[in-house]
Each structure stands twice: as structure tokens, then as C-alpha cells.
TITOR-21367 format. One line per field, with one value per residue (C-alpha): x, y, z; residue number from 1; residue in one letter. Coordinates in nm, 2 decimals, always signed. Example, Ala and Ser with C-alpha at 12.3 -4.5 7.8 and 13.67 -1.06 7.14 Angstrom:
<nodes>
x = +1.23, +1.37
y = -0.45, -0.11
z = +0.78, +0.71
seq = 1, 2
type = A, S
</nodes>
This chain:
<nodes>
x = +4.90, +4.77, +4.59, +4.47, +4.49, +4.61, +4.88, +4.71, +4.35, +4.25, +4.06, +4.03, +4.19, +4.53, +4.77, +4.82, +4.46, +4.46, +4.76, +4.82, +5.08, +5.18, +5.03, +5.07, +4.81, +4.58, +4.63, +4.30, +4.13, +3.94, +3.61, +3.76, +3.74, +4.01, +3.83, +3.97, +3.80, +3.63, +3.41, +3.36, +3.13, +3.18, +2.96, +2.93, +3.12, +3.43, +3.47, +3.38, +3.65, +3.91, +3.86, +3.86, +4.21, +4.09, +4.02, +4.33, +4.62, +4.89, +5.21, +5.40, +5.12, +4.89, +4.52, +4.30, +3.93, +3.63, +3.32, +3.15, +3.29, +3.21, +3.45, +3.57, +3.66, +4.03, +4.11, +3.91, +3.99, +4.01, +3.65, +3.47, +3.15, +2.93, +3.15, +3.41, +3.69, +3.55, +3.23, +3.11, +3.03, +2.93, +2.95, +3.01, +3.31, +3.40, +3.49, +3.75, +3.95, +4.14, +3.90, +3.80, +4.00, +4.26, +4.31, +4.25, +4.04, +3.98, +3.63, +3.43, +3.20, +2.91, +2.86, +2.90, +2.63, +2.62, +2.65, +2.33, +2.38, +2.21, +2.46, +2.82, +3.07, +3.08, +2.70, +2.66, +2.91, +2.66, +2.41, +2.56, +2.61, +2.29, +2.08, +2.19, +2.12, +1.78, +1.69, +1.80, +1.59, +1.28, +1.30, +1.53, +1.47, +1.10, +1.04, +0.83, +0.76, +0.71, +0.36, +0.25, +0.30, -0.03, -0.23, +0.07, +0.32, +0.70, +0.85, +1.21, +1.40, +1.68, +1.56, +1.76, +2.09, +2.21, +2.02, +1.70, +1.70, +1.69, +1.48, +1.20, +1.21, +1.22, +0.95, +0.72, +0.79, +0.82, +0.61, +0.33, +0.40, +0.30, +0.63, +0.67, +1.01, +1.19, +1.39, +1.46, +1.58, +1.41, +1.65, +1.62, +1.24, +1.24, +1.47, +1.27, +0.96, +1.15, +1.24, +0.87, +0.79, +0.41, +0.45, +0.74, +0.79, +1.07, +1.29, +1.39, +1.04, +0.81, +0.78, +0.49, +0.28, +0.36, +0.29, -0.03, -0.15, -0.12, -0.36, -0.11, +0.04, +0.34, +0.40, +0.76, +1.03, +1.37, +1.59, +1.90, +2.05, +1.98, +1.81, +1.91, +1.72, +1.42, +1.38, +1.10, +0.90, +0.95, +0.82, +0.52, +0.43, +0.47, +0.19, +0.19, +0.39, +0.56, +0.93, +1.21, +1.53, +1.84, +2.18, +2.35, +2.53, +2.34, +2.53, +2.23, +1.87, +1.58, +1.53, +1.30, +1.05, +0.96, +0.82, +0.47, +0.40, +0.57, +0.79, +1.06, +1.40, +1.70, +2.02, +2.11, +2.47, +2.52, +2.87, +2.76, +2.71, +3.06, +3.23, +3.10, +3.09, +2.73, +2.57, +2.33, +2.61, +2.51, +2.18, +2.38, +2.48, +2.12, +1.97, +2.23, +2.14, +1.77, +1.85, +2.04, +1.73, +1.51, +1.74, +1.77, +1.39, +1.33, +1.16, +1.44, +1.61, +1.96, +2.04, +2.36, +2.37, +2.73, +3.03, +3.35, +3.57, +3.87, +3.99, +4.29, +4.39, +4.27, +3.93, +3.87, +3.95, +3.69, +3.44, +3.51, +3.47, +3.14, +3.02, +3.13, +2.92, +2.60, +2.46, +2.52, +2.20, +2.18, +2.53, +2.86, +3.07, +3.41, +3.55, +3.85, +4.21, +4.38, +4.56
y = +3.68, +3.49, +3.69, +3.67, +3.96, +4.09, +4.32, +4.42, +4.44, +4.21, +3.89, +3.60, +3.38, +3.55, +3.32, +3.58, +3.71, +3.62, +3.53, +3.42, +3.63, +3.73, +4.06, +4.27, +4.23, +4.53, +4.82, +4.91, +5.24, +5.35, +5.20, +4.89, +4.52, +4.28, +3.97, +3.63, +3.54, +3.20, +3.23, +3.46, +3.48, +3.62, +3.89, +4.06, +4.36, +4.14, +4.05, +4.41, +4.56, +4.30, +4.37, +4.75, +4.92, +5.24, +5.05, +4.84, +4.85, +5.12, +5.02, +4.76, +4.69, +4.39, +4.47, +4.25, +4.25, +4.06, +4.22, +3.96, +3.78, +3.60, +3.53, +3.59, +3.92, +3.89, +4.26, +4.58, +4.94, +5.19, +5.33, +5.01, +4.98, +4.71, +4.40, +4.22, +3.98, +3.64, +3.76, +3.58, +3.84, +3.89, +4.19, +4.32, +4.54, +4.87, +4.92, +5.18, +4.95, +4.62, +4.34, +4.02, +3.77, +3.75, +3.56, +3.87, +4.18, +4.52, +4.66, +4.94, +4.80, +5.02, +4.80, +4.47, +4.24, +3.94, +3.62, +3.41, +3.14, +2.88, +2.91, +2.82, +3.09, +3.03, +3.02, +3.33, +3.51, +3.46, +3.71, +4.05, +4.24, +4.11, +4.15, +4.51, +4.59, +4.43, +4.59, +4.94, +4.90, +4.82, +5.05, +5.33, +5.36, +5.26, +5.41, +5.11, +5.03, +4.68, +4.55, +4.84, +4.66, +4.47, +4.53, +4.64, +4.45, +4.44, +4.33, +4.20, +4.17, +3.91, +3.76, +3.43, +3.59, +3.68, +4.01, +3.88, +3.57, +3.77, +4.06, +3.81, +3.68, +4.02, +4.16, +3.87, +3.82, +4.19, +4.40, +4.18, +4.28, +4.05, +3.95, +3.90, +3.75, +3.71, +3.39, +3.22, +2.86, +2.57, +2.57, +2.95, +2.93, +2.66, +2.86, +3.19, +2.99, +2.84, +3.19, +3.27, +3.45, +3.47, +3.48, +3.40, +3.54, +3.50, +3.80, +3.66, +3.71, +4.02, +4.15, +4.37, +4.08, +3.85, +4.10, +4.23, +3.87, +3.84, +4.14, +4.31, +4.66, +4.68, +5.00, +4.90, +4.76, +4.64, +4.59, +4.39, +4.33, +4.40, +4.73, +4.90, +4.65, +4.62, +4.99, +5.07, +4.77, +4.87, +5.22, +5.09, +4.84, +5.04, +5.23, +5.61, +5.75, +5.42, +5.37, +5.21, +5.10, +4.95, +4.82, +4.75, +5.00, +5.07, +5.28, +5.49, +5.52, +5.73, +5.88, +6.15, +5.87, +5.84, +6.19, +6.13, +5.88, +6.10, +5.80, +5.80, +5.65, +5.56, +5.36, +5.14, +5.12, +4.96, +5.09, +5.45, +5.48, +5.35, +5.53, +5.87, +5.79, +5.90, +5.98, +5.69, +5.44, +5.23, +5.13, +4.86, +4.71, +4.72, +4.56, +4.28, +4.20, +4.19, +3.97, +3.73, +3.71, +3.64, +3.36, +3.21, +3.23, +3.05, +3.35, +3.37, +3.07, +3.04, +3.17, +2.98, +2.71, +2.61, +2.59, +2.58, +2.47, +2.63, +2.97, +2.95, +3.14, +2.85, +2.82, +3.19, +3.21, +2.93, +3.13, +3.44, +3.24, +3.11, +3.46, +3.60, +3.33, +3.50, +3.16, +3.16, +3.09, +3.25, +3.27, +3.08, +3.08, +2.95, +2.86, +3.04, +2.96, +2.65, +2.71
z = -6.10, -6.40, -6.66, -7.02, -7.26, -7.59, -7.73, -8.05, -8.16, -8.44, -8.54, -8.30, -8.56, -8.50, -8.31, -8.04, -8.03, -7.66, -7.46, -7.10, -6.91, -6.56, -6.44, -6.13, -5.86, -5.88, -5.64, -5.46, -5.45, -5.14, -5.25, -5.42, -5.35, -5.45, -5.58, -5.63, -5.96, -5.95, -6.26, -6.57, -6.86, -7.22, -7.37, -7.71, -7.56, -7.50, -7.87, -7.98, -7.76, -7.85, -8.22, -8.22, -8.27, -8.11, -7.79, -7.80, -7.55, -7.55, -7.74, -7.55, -7.31, -7.27, -7.22, -7.00, -7.09, -6.95, -6.80, -6.58, -6.28, -5.95, -5.68, -5.32, -5.16, -5.05, -4.96, -4.92, -4.97, -4.69, -4.74, -4.82, -4.61, -4.79, -4.80, -4.59, -4.67, -4.74, -4.90, -5.22, -5.49, -5.85, -6.08, -6.43, -6.38, -6.55, -6.92, -6.84, -6.60, -6.65, -6.70, -6.52, -6.72, -6.44, -6.12, -5.91, -6.00, -5.85, -5.86, -5.70, -5.43, -5.56, -5.86, -5.69, -5.55, -5.32, -5.52, -5.54, -5.28, -5.50, -5.79, -5.83, -5.92, -6.30, -6.33, -6.12, -6.35, -6.63, -6.48, -6.39, -6.72, -6.87, -6.56, -6.52, -6.88, -6.87, -6.54, -6.66, -6.99, -6.79, -6.50, -6.61, -6.99, -7.00, -6.65, -6.54, -6.18, -6.06, -6.14, -6.37, -6.70, -6.70, -7.01, -7.21, -7.42, -7.49, -7.82, -7.77, -8.10, -8.07, -7.75, -7.72, -7.62, -7.27, -7.23, -7.40, -7.18, -6.85, -6.99, -7.07, -6.72, -6.55, -6.77, -6.70, -6.33, -6.21, -6.45, -6.59, -6.95, -7.23, -7.39, -7.77, -7.84, -8.17, -8.25, -8.58, -8.51, -8.34, -8.05, -7.99, -8.02, -7.76, -7.54, -7.53, -7.45, -7.16, -7.04, -7.04, -7.36, -7.43, -7.81, -8.04, -8.39, -8.65, -8.70, -9.04, -9.16, -9.16, -8.81, -8.91, -9.05, -8.76, -8.48, -8.65, -8.68, -8.30, -8.26, -8.03, -8.05, -7.82, -7.62, -7.55, -7.79, -7.68, -7.99, -7.89, -8.23, -8.60, -8.51, -8.84, -9.05, -8.82, -8.73, -8.99, -8.87, -8.51, -8.57, -8.77, -8.49, -8.17, -8.01, -8.02, -7.73, -7.69, -7.61, -7.81, -7.63, -7.80, -7.71, -8.04, -8.27, -8.59, -8.85, -8.93, -8.82, -8.96, -8.62, -8.75, -8.84, -8.47, -8.45, -8.59, -8.31, -8.04, -7.95, -7.69, -7.78, -7.57, -7.58, -7.28, -7.19, -6.85, -6.81, -6.81, -6.43, -6.35, -6.64, -6.52, -6.15, -6.13, -5.80, -5.83, -5.92, -5.62, -5.79, -5.96, -5.63, -5.51, -5.83, -5.83, -5.47, -5.57, -5.87, -5.64, -5.41, -5.71, -5.82, -5.48, -5.44, -5.76, -5.94, -6.20, -6.36, -6.50, -6.84, -6.87, -7.14, -7.15, -6.91, -7.12, -6.83, -6.67, -6.79, -7.03, -7.34, -7.56, -7.39, -7.39, -7.76, -7.81, -7.62, -7.83, -8.15, -8.04, -7.93, -8.27, -8.45, -8.33, -8.24, -7.86, -7.67, -7.33, -7.17, -7.20, -6.88, -6.76, -6.42, -6.27, -6.33, -6.21, -5.88
seq = 1, 2, 3, 4, 5, 6, 7, 8, 9, 10, 11, 12, 13, 14, 15, 16, 17, 18, 19, 20, 21, 22, 23, 24, 25, 26, 27, 28, 29, 30, 31, 32, 33, 34, 35, 36, 37, 38, 39, 40, 41, 42, 43, 44, 45, 46, 47, 48, 49, 50, 51, 52, 53, 54, 55, 56, 57, 58, 59, 60, 61, 62, 63, 64, 65, 66, 67, 68, 69, 70, 71, 72, 73, 74, 75, 76, 77, 78, 79, 80, 81, 82, 83, 84, 85, 86, 87, 88, 89, 90, 91, 92, 93, 94, 95, 96, 97, 98, 99, 100, 101, 102, 103, 104, 105, 106, 107, 108, 109, 110, 111, 112, 113, 114, 115, 116, 117, 118, 119, 120, 121, 122, 123, 124, 125, 126, 127, 128, 129, 130, 131, 132, 133, 134, 135, 136, 137, 138, 139, 140, 141, 142, 143, 144, 145, 146, 147, 148, 149, 150, 151, 152, 153, 154, 155, 156, 157, 158, 159, 160, 161, 162, 163, 164, 165, 166, 167, 168, 169, 170, 171, 172, 173, 174, 175, 176, 177, 178, 179, 180, 181, 182, 183, 184, 185, 186, 187, 188, 189, 190, 191, 192, 193, 194, 195, 196, 197, 198, 199, 200, 201, 202, 203, 204, 205, 206, 207, 208, 209, 210, 211, 212, 213, 214, 215, 216, 217, 218, 219, 220, 221, 222, 223, 224, 225, 226, 227, 228, 229, 230, 231, 232, 233, 234, 235, 236, 237, 238, 239, 240, 241, 242, 243, 244, 245, 246, 247, 248, 249, 250, 251, 252, 253, 254, 255, 256, 257, 258, 259, 260, 261, 262, 263, 264, 265, 266, 267, 268, 269, 270, 271, 272, 273, 274, 275, 276, 277, 278, 279, 280, 281, 282, 283, 284, 285, 286, 287, 288, 289, 290, 291, 292, 293, 294, 295, 296, 297, 298, 299, 300, 301, 302, 303, 304, 305, 306, 307, 308, 309, 310, 311, 312, 313, 314, 315, 316, 317, 318, 319, 320, 321, 322, 323, 324, 325, 326, 327, 328, 329, 330, 331, 332, 333, 334, 335, 336, 337, 338, 339
type = M, K, A, I, G, Y, K, Q, A, G, P, I, T, A, Q, D, A, L, I, E, F, E, A, A, T, P, V, L, G, P, R, D, L, L, V, E, V, R, G, I, S, V, N, P, V, D, V, K, V, R, A, M, P, E, L, G, P, E, K, G, Q, T, K, I, I, G, Y, D, A, A, G, I, V, R, E, I, G, S, D, V, R, T, F, K, V, G, D, A, V, Y, Y, A, G, E, I, T, R, P, G, T, N, S, A, Y, H, A, V, D, E, R, I, V, G, K, K, P, K, S, L, G, F, A, E, A, A, G, F, P, L, T, S, I, T, A, W, E, I, L, F, D, S, F, G, L, K, E, G, D, G, K, G, E, S, L, L, I, V, G, A, A, G, G, V, G, S, I, L, I, Q, L, A, K, K, L, T, G, L, T, V, I, A, T, A, S, R, P, D, T, I, E, W, V, K, K, M, G, A, D, Q, V, I, N, H, R, E, S, L, V, E, Q, V, K, A, L, G, I, Q, P, R, Y, V, A, S, L, N, G, T, E, G, H, F, P, A, I, V, E, L, I, K, P, R, G, H, I, A, L, I, D, D, P, Q, S, L, A, I, N, S, I, K, P, K, A, L, S, F, S, W, E, F, M, F, A, R, S, M, F, Q, T, E, D, M, E, K, Q, H, E, L, L, N, R, V, A, E, L, I, D, G, G, T, L, I, S, T, V, T, K, N, L, G, K, V, S, A, A, M, L, K, Q, A, H, V, Q, Q, E, S, G, R, V, I, G, K, N, V, L, D, G, F, D, A
</nodes>
């Protein structure tokens, strides 16, 4: 089958940073689906993994990455009970297995959802990883239940990317939280307003001054990038006994600074359930089905801003370049391989 991968970790500017090659069709485990990939998206994790030598392929091997896909189930494992051949699905894959940048992909049914009927495959592929991340921040990390955020507020730092775009919507539509989103350019400001943010502030200026001027003290903060630089401001702004969740990888944080306010603190990593085969792994299947229903019902709107066309090594390199620029709004997606 056609696949795109790399033999050596390094910069995207390298001639062989991503190459097209022929790979063996995956062998299915008992709970696996074999999916014909019809659409993929690119996330920050794609470019991070590709650039890190410690996560690179074994010598002489070619590693396939990619952590979002939508497609058609073509085969099922012996113990599969949720899906059948011919079903349209979408999912975010597993970081410890070969990725979705291939014509066919094997994935555990417990982390797969039914594709939104109202979306094409590429557009649907823009949702899984970010939706799972945002959902787990709200309902696992923060411990919220639907409808119980009224009267409280959420500050989202770096809100115009993929996770921020869906987190704004889920927070507004399902919890009733007041959402303060950060964005720094006219186009990103317009975007987060479109996603439903109640207030928008500039993360290149003083967060403390701007949030205090709003007269709002957030109980929840989701820091999606730049956490190291913003952490003192976040601690100053948040309510006592509030909760901070982050997804980026700061080199250092003054974590003891959260003690005086008795704050809770957590990292969100949506691959944890599949990586450790947790007992509640199927929650990701359930939440993806719920997200699909919300999309089809018009409650959630698309976070995709650009379809780069058919998957190829050249187009995927372009997608990585754009992702590394830090200027992607929402999500970039690609269609499947040419037949």
C-alpha cells in the first residue's frame, strides 16, 4: 500500500524529510479495524514526533506518522463488536503504532467514532484529536459536567489553533462557561469570535491587565501554548481552588507558586488511554460519537480552514511547514491518496 514516512528524524527542509514508499498492509489485532484512509489532518504532534531523534524509526526502517484520519472500514478483527465492514469512521489513532499517513490503517475500535454524516472525509479528519483533547480537558481534567459551568469562566491561552477552536465551542455549548480566548492577529481574533468566545484578549500583551479590566476572575485556565511565559500571569489571575490544564511542553514551571491558592494542575495527553490500554479506553469512542451528533445537529461548526488536496509527500511536507510556522488557524486537512 502507499504510505508516507521518514527514515531519519530532522528538519522538514531536508529533501527526504518525508518520502512516499510501499508498505505492507497492517495485520489486525482482535479489536482492530482496517480502515481505508480517505482523509487526514496535521497536528502539532506530527511535526514534534518527526523532528525528535529519540522518537525516530529504527535503523533501516521507515516510520509512518499521522494522528487523525477518516475513512471506510474494510476488514475487522475477530473480537470487534462495534463496527462492521463498510462503516464510515473517524479517529485520532495511537502514538505507539504506525500512523495514519497511509492508504490503509489499523486502529483499535475502542478509540474510533462514527464519522459525522454531514462532513466529507477530509473535513471529518480535522476533528478527532482536537475534540478528544478538548473534551478530556473539560470533563476529565476540570471534572465538569454538562451544564454546570454557568457563573464561572474559562481562560484559553492560544485559542485559535485546532484544540482551542473546538474547546471554545464545547465549553460554550455544553457547559455554559464564559470563555475568554487569547489571540494576537486580526484573523485569529476574528476566528475565535466565530468559534464563540465571549471575550478576546491579546497574549502578546499583559494578560493580567487585560483580564482584570474585564472584571472576570477565571476558575479554569486551559493553556495550549506558551505556558512557560504565561504561567505567572495565569497563577495571578485564576480563582483560588481553580484548575490549570495544559497540553504543551514547558521546560520549567514554578509549580510551587500554585500552592497559596490551592490550585489543581494537570497535563492533558489524549494518547494516554490508548498507550496504557486503560479500562475506560472506550470513552474516546463514546465522545467521538457524541461529537459527531453535535456536528450533524448543527451545535458544533467546522474548525477546518484549509484543504491542501490529495495526500502526497510534497503536500504533506507543505502541511508540516505550515504547522511549524505557528500560524495555522483551526485545522489543515488533506484528502486520501489517489487510487
